[in-house]
Every structure is written in C-alpha cells, then in structure tokens.
C-alpha positions in Angstrom: -6.4 29.8 12.0 -6.8 27.3 14.8 -7.5 24.6 12.3 -4.4 25.4 10.3 -2.3 25.4 13.5 -3.8 22.1 14.6 -3.2 20.3 11.3 0.3 21.8 11.0 1.3 20.4 14.4 -0.3 17.1 13.5 1.7 17.0 10.3 5.0 17.7 12.1 4.1 15.0 14.6 3.6 12.6 11.7 7.0 13.5 10.3 8.6 12.8 13.6 6.9 9.5 14.1 7.8 8.5 10.6 11.5 9.2 11.2 11.6 7.8 14.8 11.5 4.1 13.8 14.5 4.5 11.5 16.5 5.9 14.4 15.4 3.1 16.7 15.8 0.4 14.0 18.5 1.8 11.6 18.6 0.5 8.1 21.4 -2.1 7.8 22.6 -0.9 4.4 23.8 2.7 3.8 22.1 4.8 1.2 24.3 5.2 -1.9 22.3 7.8 -3.7 22.6 11.5 -3.2 20.3 13.0 -0.6 19.3 16.0 -2.8 16.3 14.2 -4.4 15.1 13.4 -0.9 14.6 17.1 -0.2 11.7 17.0 -2.7 10.5 13.4 -2.4 10.3 13.2 1.4 7.8 16.1 1.9 5.7 14.7 -0.9 5.5 11.3 0.8 4.8 12.9 4.1 2.0 15.0 2.7 0.3 12.1 0.8 0.5 9.7 3.8 -0.7 12.4 6.2 -3.6 13.4 3.9 -4.7 9.7 3.6 -4.7 9.2 7.3 -6.7 12.4 7.9 -9.2 11.4 5.3 -9.7 7.9 6.8 -10.2 9.5 10.3 -12.7 12.1 9.1 -14.7 9.9 6.7 -14.8 6.7 8.8 -18.0 5.6 10.6 -16.0 4.4 13.6 -14.6 6.2 16.6 -12.1 5.7 19.4 -10.0 2.5 19.6 -12.1 0.9 16.9 -11.2 3.7 14.5 -7.5 3.5 15.4 -7.5 -0.3 14.7 -9.3 0.2 11.4 -6.9 2.9 10.2 -3.7 1.0 11.3 -5.0 -2.2 9.6 -5.9 -0.6 6.3 -3.0 1.8 6.0 -0.3 -0.7 7.2 -1.9 -3.5 5.2 -2.0 -1.6 1.9 1.3 0.3 2.2 3.5 -2.2 4.1 2.1 -5.7 4.5 1.1 -6.2 0.9 4.3 -4.8 -0.5 6.8 -6.3 1.9 5.3 -9.8 1.3 6.7 -9.4 -2.2 10.0 -8.1 -0.8 10.2 -11.3 1.2 9.5 -13.4 -1.9 12.0 -11.7 -4.1 14.6 -11.1 -1.5 17.2 -13.1 -3.4 17.3 -10.1 -5.9 18.1 -7.8 -2.9 21.1 -9.2 -1.1 21.2 -6.2 1.2 18.0 -7.4 2.9 19.0 -9.9 5.7 16.5 -11.5 8.1 16.6 -8.7 10.6 16.2 -6.0 8.0 13.2 -7.9 6.5 11.5 -7.9 9.9 12.3 -4.2 10.4 10.7 -3.4 7.0 7.4 -4.7 8.5 7.9 -3.2 12.0 9.1 0.4 11.3 5.8 1.6 9.6 3.8 -0.1 12.3 5.6 1.8 15.1 4.8 5.1 13.3 1.1 4.2 13.0 0.7 2.9 16.5 2.1 6.1 17.9 0.6 8.7 15.5 -2.9 7.4 14.8 -4.3 7.5 18.4 -2.8 11.0 18.8 -4.5 12.1 15.5 -7.8 10.5 16.4 -7.8 12.3 19.8 -6.8 15.7 18.4 -9.4 15.6 15.6 -12.2 14.8 18.2 -13.0 11.3 17.0 -11.9 9.5 20.1 -15.1 9.9 22.1 -18.6 9.3 20.8 -20.6 6.4 19.6 -19.7 4.3 16.5 -22.2 4.6 13.8 -24.4 1.6 13.4 -24.1 0.0 10.1 -26.1 -2.8 8.5 -24.2 -6.1 8.9 -22.2 -6.8 5.8 -22.9 -10.0 4.0 -19.6 -11.6 3.3 -19.4 -11.5 -0.6 -17.0 -14.5 -0.8 -17.9 -15.2 -4.4 -17.1 -11.6 -5.4 -13.9 -11.6 -3.3 -12.8 -14.8 -5.0 -13.5 -13.5 -8.5 -11.6 -10.2 -7.6 -8.7 -12.2 -6.4 -8.5 -14.1 -9.7 -8.8 -10.8 -11.5 -5.9 -9.4 -9.5 -3.6 -12.3 -10.6 -4.4 -11.5 -14.2 -3.8 -7.7 -13.6 -0.6 -8.4 -11.8 1.0 -10.5 -14.6 -0.3 -8.3 -17.4 1.0 -5.1 -15.9 4.1 -6.9 -14.6 5.0 -7.7 -18.2 3.6 -4.9 -20.3 4.6 -2.1 -17.9 7.3 -3.2 -15.4 9.1 -5.7 -17.7 9.5 -3.1 -20.4 12.1 -1.4 -18.2 15.5 -3.0 -19.0 16.7 -2.2 -15.5 13.9 -4.3 -14.0 14.7 -7.3 -16.3 18.3 -7.2 -15.3 17.5 -6.7 -11.6 15.3 -9.8 -11.3 16.6 -12.1 -14.0 20.2 -11.0 -14.5 19.5 -10.6 -18.3 18.3 -7.7 -20.4 16.7 -10.1 -22.9 13.0 -9.5 -23.4 11.0 -12.6 -24.2 7.3 -12.7 -25.1 4.4 -12.6 -22.6 3.5 -16.3 -22.9 7.1 -17.4 -22.8 7.7 -15.3 -19.6 4.6 -16.8 -18.0 5.8 -20.3 -18.9 9.2 -19.6 -17.5 7.7 -18.2 -14.3 5.5 -21.2 -13.9 8.5 -23.5 -14.1 11.1 -21.5 -12.0 8.8 -19.8 -9.4 5.5 -21.7 -9.4 4.7 -20.3 -5.9 4.4 -16.8 -7.3 0.9 -17.6 -8.7 -0.3 -18.7 -5.3 1.2 -15.7 -3.6 -0.5 -13.3 -5.9 -3.8 -15.1 -5.4 -3.4 -14.6 -1.7 -2.5 -11.0 -2.2 -5.6 -10.6 -4.4 -7.8 -12.1 -1.6 -6.3 -9.8 1.0 -6.6 -6.7 -1.2 -10.2 -7.5 -2.0 -11.1 -8.1 1.7 -9.5 -4.7 2.7 -11.5 -3.1 -0.1 -14.7 -4.5 1.3 -13.8 -3.2 4.7 -13.2 0.3 3.2 -16.5 0.2 1.5 -18.2 -0.8 4.8 -16.4 1.8 6.9 -16.3 4.9 4.8 -19.1 7.5 4.8 -20.2 9.1 1.6 -21.9 8.1 -1.6 -20.9 5.5 -4.1 -18.9 7.9 -6.2 -16.8 9.1 -3.3 -16.1 5.5 -2.3 -15.1 4.5 -5.8 -12.7 7.5 -6.1 -11.3 6.8 -2.6 -10.6 3.1 -3.4 -8.9 4.1 -6.7 -6.6 6.6 -5.0 -5.9 4.6 -1.9 -4.9 1.5 -3.9 -2.9 3.6 -6.4 -1.0 5.7 -3.9 -0.5 3.7 -0.7 1.4 0.7 -2.2 3.6 2.9 -4.5 4.2 6.3 -2.9 7.3 5.2 -0.9 9.0 4.3 -4.1 9.7 7.9 -4.8 12.1 7.8 -1.8 15.6 6.6 -2.4 16.3 3.3 -0.7 19.5 1.1 -0.6 17.8 -2.0 -1.9 16.6 -0.9 -5.4 18.4 1.1 -8.1 16.6 4.3 -9.1 15.4 2.9 -12.5 13.9 -0.2 -10.9 12.1 2.0 -8.3 10.6 4.3 -11.0 9.6 1.3 -13.1 7.8 -0.3 -10.2 6.2 3.1 -9.3 4.6 3.3 -12.7 3.5 -0.3 -12.6 2.0 -0.3 -9.1 0.2 3.1 -9.5 -1.5 2.0 -12.6 -2.3 -1.7 -11.8 -3.3 -1.2 -8.2 -5.3 1.9 -9.1 -7.2 -0.1 -11.6 -7.8 -2.9 -9.1 -9.0 -0.4 -6.5 -11.5 0.9 -9.1 -12.7 -2.6 -9.8 -13.3 -3.4 -6.1 -15.3 -0.1 -5.8 -17.4 -1.0 -8.9 -18.0 -4.5 -7.6 -19.0 -3.1 -4.2 -21.4 -0.6 -5.7 -23.0 -3.0 -8.3 -23.4 -6.0 -6.1 -24.4 -4.0 -3.0 -21.9 -5.5 -0.6 -23.4 -3.4 2.1 -27.0 -4.2 2.9 
C-alpha cells in the first residue's frame, strides 16, 4: 500500500511539473482542436513518460546526481533534443513557430526534468549510495559511424514509404499532394535541401552515442537491454505526437507518429544488437 501511495504521489508530481513550464512559458499559438481528445491522450503520455523515468531510475547503475544527469540527458535528448532539431530545420512549414517559441520547445521539457528527476531519485531511495563500478567502455567509433549511416538510410526509407504515403504530410511540407517516386524524391531533396543529409547523419551519430550510453548504464541482461532500447527509441521521440498541438494538423501528427514509432524502434533494436554482438562493454 505504501508503494502504491508513493508512486501515485510521484505520478501526480510528474503531471504538475509537466504542466508547470507551459504556464511559465505559454505556447504562443492557441490550440485550434477540441480538447476532448486530450482527456484520453494526456494521461497516456503522462503514464508512458513516467514509466520510462521510473524504469531508468531503478535499472541504472548510477546513483545521486550522476543518475539525475544521466536520466535528464537521455530522456531530454531522445524526446526533445533530437525531435526539435528537426522542428528547427523544417520551421518554414510551421509558421506558428517563431524564434521564442522554438527556444521554448527545447526549454519546457528541460524544466520538467530538472525539477522532477531529483525528486524521484530521492523518493525512490537512489540518491545515496555508491555508483556501481563498471568496466571502462571502449569507444566503438567504427560501430557508431556505421550506425549513423544506417540511420540516414532508415530515415529516408521510412520517410518515403511510411510518412510520405500520407497525403496530408506531402501537402504540409511540399504544398503539393503529388507523390513522386523514391529516387525522384531523393534527387529533389538533394537539390533543394542538401543540408538534410548532413543533419540526419548528425542525428544518427547522437542517437547511436545515446544508445551506447544506455547499454553501459542499464543493469540487466542482453535481452532486457535490447527490449529497452527498442521501446525507448520507439516511444520517447513519438509519444508526444498523440497530443494535439497548434503547429501540426492531426493527419500530419498521426502520420509522423506511425513513421517515428516504426523507424526509431527499428534503429533502437539495431543499436542494441550492435552493442550485444560487438561487446561494446568490456
């Protein structure tokens, strides 16, 4: 009973700290959609995010401030940093996002984590104690480089064969419902937005490096780590898309939700497989 009460209070604290930044830094564009869908979507997002944070706290080898830093870095990096980099790049398609709003998109989730994670670490009893000693990780730069290149391929394949199949997404980003072939779209992208390839390579590198950090930090066997990476990469970057937002029409959000969940989940699995097979931890 005590445990149920403890985690219920922690969950309520997470909900409060999630909402607080939106009060301190209000969204500059009003929400046009009905709030009825939020009644279902909001609790789902809260539960998924809360469960992930609790899992990282309980299964991490670190404690105290080191554990807080690790969770904030991983959670914010996967859910906010990596996704809002793309918002910045494609901001021309979202005229509602001005410079201040773009900054706030990065800051709001960070405020939530900086307040909530230390509270959760203390209440769960992982503030005090000694960090588990782990063998020093050999930086697998060759594997990280190969994974980054693989991410670029996954990004464009899923971007076309999943996201680009939604007419709403084609209209949203290109202004046209016309659906060209995969090679033609790649050629057009290389001509009109050549920086997108470099951006995705950078994102692939960062994703792979965070995956290596997860493999190093998480307790448990190889199977648990593989499942954890698959779910973390599938859920964290995409779960917020079930919430209505004033910057994307519903059809665009749902299309990206399907794309991100499948492509990032696959990439998380590949990071886990690479970590297990090449023994990134020694």
